[in-house]
N, C-alpha and C positions, 0 to 999 in steps of 0.2 A: 504494500500499500504506500502511496506517495501522497503527501499533502502539500498543496500550494495555496497559500492564503486560507480561505474557508472551504475550498474544494478538496475532496479526496478522490484519488484515482487508483484503480487496481492495475498493476503493470505486470507483464511477464518478461522475464529476463533469461536470455541464453548467452552463450559466449559471443555470438555474432550480432545479437539484436535485442532491442528493448521495444516491447509492443504494448500499446494501450489496450487493456482488455475491457475496461469500462469505467464509468464515473459513478460514484456512489450518490444516490439521490438523498439519502439521509446519512450524514457523517457519523462515523463511529467515534465515540469518546476514547481518547488515547489511554485512559486508565482501564478500558475494557480489553485492550490489546497488549496485555502484559506477558502472554505466553511466548512471544517471539524470542525473548532473551533466554528463557528456559530451554527452548529448542536449540538455540545456538550453542549453549553450554553443553548440552547432551551430545550434539553432533561433534563438537570439539573433542570431547572425551573419547568418543568412538574412533575418531580419526587418529588420535594419539595412540590408542591401543593397537590400531592397525599398523602404525609405523614400527612398533616394537617387534612385529613378527618377521 
């Protein structure tokens, strides 16, 4: 999700491209989107475990 001013947009990202998937009609409060950091931490732990093999 990307926020520009009061607008929030959902984007898809690949190695070659960034695409606008849609604009949110009703913005999501940022305190409702707290799970992203937890996901990033878990992914980081898994990648570190994989490096040790």
